[in-house]
MARVEX-599736 format. One record per residue (C-alpha): residue number from 0; chain; x, y, z. Coordinates in Angstrom, 3 decimals, decimal comma. Layout:
BEGIN
 num cadena       xx       yy       zz
 NUM      A        X        Y        Z
...
REM end
This chain:
BEGIN
 num cadena       xx       yy       zz
   0      A  -35,395  -44,521  -41,381
   1      A  -35,579  -46,408  -37,898
   2      A  -33,331  -49,280  -38,815
   3      A  -31,017  -46,512  -40,586
   4      A  -30,770  -44,471  -37,505
   5      A  -29,735  -47,711  -35,418
   6      A  -26,822  -47,770  -37,561
   7      A  -26,093  -43,674  -36,757
   8      A  -26,641  -44,228  -33,178
   9      A  -23,613  -47,249  -32,683
  10      A  -20,961  -44,551  -32,308
  11      A  -23,175  -42,298  -29,913
  12      A  -21,885  -43,541  -26,719
  13      A  -18,764  -45,047  -27,451
  14      A  -17,150  -42,768  -25,458
  15      A  -19,005  -42,572  -22,545
  16      A  -19,556  -46,417  -22,471
  17      A  -15,462  -46,492  -22,001
  18      A  -14,703  -43,220  -20,450
  19      A  -14,796  -44,591  -16,836
  20      A  -13,026  -47,705  -17,066
  21      A  -10,408  -47,488  -19,870
  22      A   -9,968  -43,551  -20,967
  23      A   -9,767  -42,005  -17,829
  24      A   -7,372  -44,469  -16,311
  25      A   -5,467  -44,069  -19,951
  26      A   -5,104  -40,364  -19,829
  27      A   -5,579  -39,783  -16,251
  28      A   -8,319  -37,544  -16,502
  29      A  -10,798  -36,353  -13,816
  30      A  -14,258  -36,443  -14,019
  31      A  -14,729  -33,063  -14,803
  32      A  -11,881  -33,647  -17,788
  33      A  -13,914  -36,693  -18,498
  34      A  -17,259  -35,219  -18,745
  35      A  -16,297  -32,033  -20,296
  36      A  -14,478  -34,373  -23,147
  37      A  -17,802  -36,226  -23,314
  38      A  -19,595  -33,240  -23,868
  39      A  -17,938  -32,239  -26,537
  40      A  -20,057  -34,589  -28,843
  41      A  -23,183  -32,549  -27,924
  42      A  -21,058  -29,146  -28,269
  43      A  -20,562  -30,251  -31,935
  44      A  -23,941  -31,185  -32,222
  45      A  -24,921  -27,914  -30,866
  46      A  -22,988  -25,490  -33,130
  47      A  -23,816  -27,186  -36,485
  48      A  -27,579  -28,004  -36,069
  49      A  -28,794  -24,910  -36,435
  50      A  -27,340  -24,312  -39,972
  51      A  -27,765  -27,863  -40,902
  52      A  -31,718  -28,331  -39,990
  53      A  -32,655  -24,867  -40,812
  54      A  -31,166  -25,909  -44,420
  55      A  -33,758  -28,715  -44,467
  56      A  -36,187  -25,809  -45,103
  57      A  -34,170  -25,036  -48,546
  58      A  -32,845  -28,407  -50,124
  59      A  -33,844  -32,026  -49,658
  60      A  -33,206  -32,732  -46,006
  61      A  -31,740  -36,412  -47,576
  62      A  -28,596  -34,501  -49,028
  63      A  -27,762  -33,348  -45,258
  64      A  -28,562  -36,667  -43,667
  65      A  -26,256  -38,464  -46,104
  66      A  -23,284  -35,769  -45,493
  67      A  -23,940  -35,945  -41,848
  68      A  -23,952  -39,791  -41,236
  69      A  -20,346  -39,878  -43,720
  70      A  -19,090  -37,260  -41,044
  71      A  -20,415  -38,845  -38,262
  72      A  -18,640  -42,591  -38,940
  73      A  -15,151  -40,979  -40,201
  74      A  -15,028  -38,983  -37,009
  75      A  -15,496  -42,046  -35,023
  76      A  -12,916  -44,285  -36,696
  77      A  -10,395  -41,185  -36,472
  78      A  -10,985  -41,259  -32,552
  79      A   -9,850  -44,636  -32,610
  80      A   -6,483  -43,680  -34,730
  81      A   -5,268  -40,647  -33,639
  82      A   -6,887  -40,006  -30,276
  83      A   -4,329  -39,723  -27,308
  84      A   -4,898  -37,660  -24,900
  85      A   -8,003  -34,988  -23,396
  86      A   -7,553  -32,177  -25,986
  87      A   -7,303  -34,564  -29,230
  88      A  -10,194  -36,769  -27,633
  89      A  -12,016  -33,570  -27,206
  90      A  -11,641  -32,445  -30,619
  91      A  -12,080  -35,469  -32,698
  92      A  -15,286  -36,603  -30,721
  93      A  -16,637  -32,766  -30,977
  94      A  -16,480  -33,237  -34,908
  95      A  -18,544  -36,842  -34,623
  96      A  -20,756  -34,523  -33,021
  97      A  -21,054  -32,057  -35,829
  98      A  -21,520  -35,086  -38,145
  99      A  -24,347  -36,359  -35,812
 100      A  -26,290  -32,826  -36,210
 101      A  -26,892  -33,305  -39,730
 102      A  -27,802  -36,984  -39,141
 103      A  -30,801  -36,824  -36,251
 104      A  -32,879  -34,004  -36,637
 105      A  -32,600  -33,900  -40,599
 106      A  -33,140  -37,270  -40,431
 107      A  -36,686  -36,748  -38,564
 108      A  -37,379  -34,004  -41,230
 109      A  -36,752  -36,022  -44,143
 110      A  -39,144  -38,575  -42,221
 111      A  -41,890  -36,094  -41,770
 112      A  -41,394  -34,666  -45,388
 113      A  -42,441  -37,904  -46,932
 114      A  -45,391  -39,011  -44,016
 115      A  -48,860  -38,839  -45,312
 116      A  -50,970  -35,841  -43,965
 117      A  -52,467  -36,041  -40,401
 118      A  -51,636  -37,041  -36,867
 119      A  -48,082  -37,904  -37,129
 120      A  -47,108  -38,453  -33,520
 121      A  -46,807  -42,218  -33,457
 122      A  -44,444  -42,228  -36,568
 123      A  -42,339  -39,388  -34,853
 124      A  -42,438  -41,097  -31,582
 125      A  -41,302  -44,217  -33,286
 126      A  -38,390  -42,767  -34,732
 127      A  -37,283  -40,789  -31,357
 128      A  -37,674  -43,680  -29,591
 129      A  -35,578  -46,139  -31,820
 130      A  -33,108  -43,614  -30,561
 131      A  -32,703  -45,580  -27,351
 132      A  -32,597  -49,149  -28,805
 133      A  -29,180  -47,415  -30,958
 134      A  -27,933  -46,089  -27,819
 135      A  -28,213  -49,345  -26,170
 136      A  -26,534  -51,319  -29,100
 137      A  -23,720  -48,544  -28,886
 138      A  -23,262  -49,493  -24,894
 139      A  -23,249  -53,048  -25,940
 140      A  -20,971  -53,147  -28,839
 141      A  -18,232  -50,557  -27,585
 142      A  -17,668  -51,909  -24,015
 143      A  -17,714  -55,804  -25,460
 144      A  -15,323  -54,808  -27,939
 145      A  -12,858  -52,406  -25,609
 146      A  -13,077  -55,388  -22,832
 147      A  -12,103  -57,863  -25,498
 148      A  -10,043  -56,054  -27,696
 149      A   -9,114  -52,749  -26,233
 150      A  -11,003  -49,466  -26,428
 151      A   -9,700  -48,065  -30,546
 152      A  -11,366  -51,164  -31,614
 153      A  -14,403  -49,900  -29,859
 154      A  -14,152  -47,101  -32,436
 155      A  -13,301  -48,674  -35,443
 156      A  -16,287  -50,751  -35,148
 157      A  -18,613  -48,590  -34,260
 158      A  -17,863  -46,047  -36,840
 159      A  -19,052  -48,169  -39,706
 160      A  -22,519  -48,051  -38,501
 161      A  -23,818  -45,081  -40,166
 162      A  -23,447  -46,981  -43,748
 163      A  -26,964  -48,003  -42,760
 164      A  -28,290  -44,561  -42,766
 165      A  -26,348  -43,937  -46,056
 166      A  -28,080  -47,046  -47,628
 167      A  -31,722  -45,761  -46,330
 168      A  -30,777  -42,198  -47,663
 169      A  -29,978  -43,994  -51,234
 170      A  -33,258  -45,747  -51,016
 171      A  -36,047  -43,149  -50,200
 172      A  -37,188  -41,028  -52,533
 173      A  -36,135  -37,123  -53,247
 174      A  -38,605  -34,560  -52,537
 175      A  -37,124  -30,748  -52,586
 176      A  -39,046  -28,179  -50,193
 177      A  -40,768  -25,277  -51,765
 178      A  -38,022  -22,030  -52,393
 179      A  -37,834  -19,575  -49,633
 180      A  -36,353  -16,162  -49,415
 181      A  -34,917  -14,352  -46,518
 182      A  -31,957  -15,293  -43,781
 183      A  -31,295  -18,992  -43,406
 184      A  -30,682  -18,387  -39,606
 185      A  -34,297  -16,749  -38,848
 186      A  -35,233  -17,961  -35,380
 187      A  -37,785  -15,123  -34,778
 188      A  -40,787  -16,839  -35,843
 189      A  -39,901  -20,200  -33,837
 190      A  -39,147  -17,502  -30,978
 191      A  -42,163  -15,988  -31,275
 192      A  -44,095  -19,347  -31,176
 193      A  -44,187  -19,554  -27,289
 194      A  -46,277  -22,980  -27,464
 195      A  -43,183  -24,728  -29,534
 196      A  -40,888  -22,826  -27,212
 197      A  -42,161  -24,356  -24,297
 198      A  -41,442  -27,653  -25,474
 199      A  -37,921  -26,873  -26,543
 200      A  -37,092  -26,127  -23,183
 201      A  -38,794  -28,788  -21,762
 202      A  -36,613  -30,761  -24,569
 203      A  -33,445  -28,895  -23,144
 204      A  -34,277  -30,432  -19,360
 205      A  -34,717  -33,868  -20,588
 206      A  -31,396  -33,567  -22,519
 207      A  -29,919  -32,360  -19,330
 208      A  -30,682  -35,275  -17,242
 209      A  -30,610  -37,454  -20,155
 210      A  -26,858  -37,091  -21,403
 211      A  -25,847  -36,455  -17,646
 212      A  -26,979  -40,111  -16,575
 213      A  -25,897  -41,962  -20,008
 214      A  -22,210  -40,366  -19,424
 215      A  -21,909  -41,730  -15,896
 216      A  -24,262  -45,002  -15,898
 217      A  -20,764  -47,277  -16,648
 218      A  -18,956  -45,169  -13,938
 219      A  -22,125  -44,893  -11,643
 220      A  -22,404  -49,107  -11,701
 221      A  -18,579  -49,666  -11,810
 222      A  -18,931  -47,900   -8,206
 223      A  -21,824  -49,995   -7,034
 224      A  -19,282  -53,401   -8,128
 225      A  -16,453  -51,921   -5,881
 226      A  -18,240  -51,274   -3,079
 227      A  -21,304  -53,181   -2,466
 228      A  -20,971  -56,062   -4,609
 229      A  -22,960  -57,711   -7,233
 230      A  -23,995  -60,732   -9,068
 231      A  -21,542  -62,163  -11,528
 232      A  -24,065  -61,545  -14,040
 233      A  -24,762  -58,046  -13,040
 234      A  -22,456  -56,145  -15,111
 235      A  -21,640  -52,680  -16,480
 236      A  -22,501  -53,918  -19,663
 237      A  -25,869  -55,475  -18,970
 238      A  -26,636  -52,603  -16,819
 239      A  -26,180  -50,126  -19,455
 240      A  -27,826  -51,743  -22,369
 241      A  -31,057  -52,474  -20,223
 242      A  -31,213  -48,757  -19,192
 243      A  -30,974  -47,582  -22,774
 244      A  -33,425  -50,204  -24,332
 245      A  -36,100  -50,115  -21,694
 246      A  -36,147  -46,622  -23,077
 247      A  -37,985  -47,413  -26,281
 248      A  -41,386  -48,566  -25,000
 249      A  -40,844  -45,852  -22,364
 250      A  -40,741  -43,046  -24,806
 251      A  -43,793  -44,595  -26,874
 252      A  -46,191  -45,362  -23,450
 253      A  -45,330  -41,989  -22,317
 254      A  -46,623  -40,567  -26,082
 255      A  -49,403  -42,305  -26,000
 256      A  -50,346  -41,121  -22,376
 257      A  -49,937  -37,586  -23,537
 258      A  -52,222  -38,089  -26,176
 259      A  -54,651  -39,488  -23,573
 260      A  -54,129  -37,398  -20,574
 261      A  -52,968  -34,173  -22,355
 262      A  -49,312  -33,566  -23,161
 263      A  -48,512  -30,891  -20,623
 264      A  -49,940  -32,729  -17,750
 265      A  -48,252  -36,118  -18,842
 266      A  -44,950  -34,796  -19,332
 267      A  -45,193  -32,840  -16,283
 268      A  -46,081  -35,947  -14,542
 269      A  -42,848  -38,090  -15,575
 270      A  -40,502  -35,302  -15,095
 271      A  -41,610  -34,866  -11,608
 272      A  -41,304  -38,509  -11,160
 273      A  -37,994  -38,654  -13,050
 274      A  -36,361  -36,149  -10,313
 275      A  -37,648  -37,821   -7,468
 276      A  -36,202  -41,819   -8,141
 277      A  -32,865  -39,483   -9,074
 278      A  -33,089  -38,328   -5,474
 279      A  -33,884  -41,927   -4,552
 280      A  -30,764  -43,459   -6,063
 281      A  -28,579  -40,533   -4,828
 282      A  -29,515  -40,800   -1,154
 283      A  -28,960  -44,645   -1,486
 284      A  -25,903  -44,829   -3,497
 285      A  -24,457  -47,438   -0,884
 286      A  -27,749  -49,587   -0,666
 287      A  -27,443  -53,141   -1,953
 288      A  -26,643  -53,888   -5,679
 289      A  -30,014  -55,154   -5,963
 290      A  -31,835  -52,318   -5,183
 291      A  -29,980  -50,067   -7,016
 292      A  -30,166  -52,186   -9,725
 293      A  -34,190  -51,900   -9,276
 294      A  -33,782  -48,123   -9,023
 295      A  -31,865  -47,876  -11,954
 296      A  -34,505  -49,960  -13,996
 297      A  -37,175  -47,353  -13,024
 298      A  -34,805  -44,241  -13,766
 299      A  -34,692  -46,033  -17,217
 300      A  -38,312  -45,765  -17,672
 301      A  -38,701  -42,196  -16,270
 302      A  -35,903  -40,420  -17,954
 303      A  -36,722  -40,874  -21,732
 304      A  -41,047  -41,440  -21,264
 305      A  -41,368  -37,443  -21,966
 306      A  -39,044  -37,772  -25,097
 307      A  -41,253  -38,607  -27,557
 308      A  -43,702  -36,680  -26,631
 309      A  -41,942  -33,319  -26,504
 310      A  -40,318  -33,870  -30,023
 311      A  -44,233  -34,790  -31,163
 312      A  -45,405  -31,732  -29,049
 313      A  -43,109  -29,596  -30,817
 314      A  -43,398  -30,666  -34,211
 315      A  -47,308  -30,230  -34,391
 316      A  -46,735  -26,683  -32,687
 317      A  -44,244  -25,968  -35,560
 318      A  -45,693  -23,659  -38,252
 319      A  -45,254  -25,847  -41,250
 320      A  -43,150  -23,047  -43,229
 321      A  -40,258  -22,754  -40,197
 322      A  -40,571  -26,604  -39,382
 323      A  -36,950  -26,963  -40,210
 324      A  -35,817  -23,682  -38,183
 325      A  -37,968  -24,961  -35,090
 326      A  -36,362  -28,514  -35,163
 327      A  -32,890  -26,793  -35,538
 328      A  -33,550  -24,435  -32,130
 329      A  -35,248  -27,604  -30,567
 330      A  -31,406  -29,557  -30,848
 331      A  -29,705  -26,682  -30,424
 332      A  -30,972  -26,181  -27,110
 333      A  -31,544  -29,704  -26,281
 334      A  -27,861  -30,854  -27,238
 335      A  -26,574  -27,556  -25,438
 336      A  -28,118  -28,540  -22,278
 337      A  -26,635  -31,955  -22,802
 338      A  -23,205  -30,900  -23,314
 339      A  -24,041  -28,710  -19,955
 340      A  -25,408  -32,115  -18,555
 341      A  -22,439  -33,995  -19,176
 342      A  -19,835  -31,379  -17,713
 343      A  -21,933  -30,542  -14,976
 344      A  -22,084  -33,823  -13,193
 345      A  -18,710  -34,463  -13,554
 346      A  -17,422  -31,605  -12,062
 347      A  -20,406  -32,086   -9,319
 348      A  -18,567  -35,627   -9,266
 349      A  -15,279  -33,912   -8,324
 350      A  -16,453  -31,439   -6,025
 351      A  -17,798  -34,011   -4,052
 352      A  -15,457  -36,700   -3,418
 353      A  -14,807  -38,235   -6,843
 354      A  -16,139  -41,719   -8,870
 355      A  -15,319  -43,524   -5,681
 356      A  -17,446  -41,798   -3,120
 357      A  -21,062  -42,128   -2,392
 358      A  -21,229  -38,312   -1,649
 359      A  -19,892  -37,658   -4,971
 360      A  -22,621  -39,845   -6,836
 361      A  -25,029  -38,619   -4,294
 362      A  -24,742  -34,703   -5,753
 363      A  -24,387  -35,995   -9,528
 364      A  -27,893  -37,367   -8,938
 365      A  -29,317  -33,886   -7,188
 366      A  -27,797  -32,174   -9,872
 367      A  -29,783  -34,570  -12,240
 368      A  -33,276  -33,869  -10,295
 369      A  -32,856  -30,172  -10,183
 370      A  -32,435  -30,140  -14,240
 371      A  -35,232  -32,284  -14,970
 372      A  -37,380  -30,517  -12,466
 373      A  -37,158  -26,967  -14,639
 374      A  -38,674  -29,012  -17,366
 375      A  -42,622  -28,451  -15,958
 376      A  -41,910  -24,953  -15,128
 377      A  -40,904  -24,488  -18,712
 378      A  -44,189  -25,926  -19,789
 379      A  -46,166  -24,131  -17,057
 380      A  -45,077  -21,001  -18,761
 381      A  -45,735  -21,967  -22,437
 382      A  -48,998  -22,990  -21,140
 383      A  -49,824  -19,501  -19,411
 384      A  -48,916  -17,632  -22,343
 385      A  -50,926  -19,614  -24,534
 386      A  -54,219  -19,271  -22,511
 387      A  -53,171  -15,439  -22,312
 388      A  -53,374  -15,356  -25,869
 389      A  -56,612  -17,349  -26,179
 390      A  -58,198  -15,134  -24,120
 391      A  -57,120  -12,136  -25,516
REM end
């Protein structure tokens, strides 16, 4: 499943990886328009995931995973063939995100349905952290192909990646969930589960920060290269790849810390640290390239370190018969705020001077820090509600 997910994630940041250097100049887009186009992926995901993930409570998640993988790959290839500007690009990229809605959380459901009874947090964390390796490969492959053969070739090649998950789906055994009655989109039991809801809201804050920095990481380093200079080997391709790949051990270690010190405490510490690092980067956007590279690698550790623990906490807090609906709300909130993060940081960049302005990047990192700082508040709210329930 993790290897299949690497293939499914190959298209994931193909647009973001080529936004600042290729698509915005070619189509004359502002940062707000570029951010909105990138957020189309998360928006399409957000619209489809409530239905597709909740559907896994009724049919084998493997079927949803298979169909979503095919749609994601085909839409990515179609982008390379037909996208000609802001509107066509946004619409097609939204369809790719819609397909991925059937490929990520349904994949997690397909995995957890087949795990033996007991603590599954390490398996869940391995699956969620392999997301980071897939994103790193997406950054790497998309930029190398675009720089050598044009940006359209990047979409053609990465669109083939989901074939890996299609093969994985055909190899795993079928498993039909127990029959269920009632409405398909019934989130009332999930909303009543305050513990799970705290992790879901915390995940939303995490996704806002994560998608915001992934959308503009290449653009930020392009600014650094243009204004501060850097060693010839320290390219946007290398920086974005390292930033993404370092996320996997960070997520695994973050979950181990959560198991040892308590999930709420570990996640809150990581989120506060991440906000502080973002502010340091923003206020030092004109610093030497080697210092910014070091800060970005530290940020690459803090941004994803809460991901596995948040998802594992949500999965553990979910009531078994409503796990599909809980996963659906988890993804809906997460990718809804992902879309807001990509677009909101683009707007901030335009308002404060644009991609060539240090003040623009300062505001971007302030927005990212403010977003992740809301996560500990959500967890505190959930803990207080849980404590009141226990005392009563």
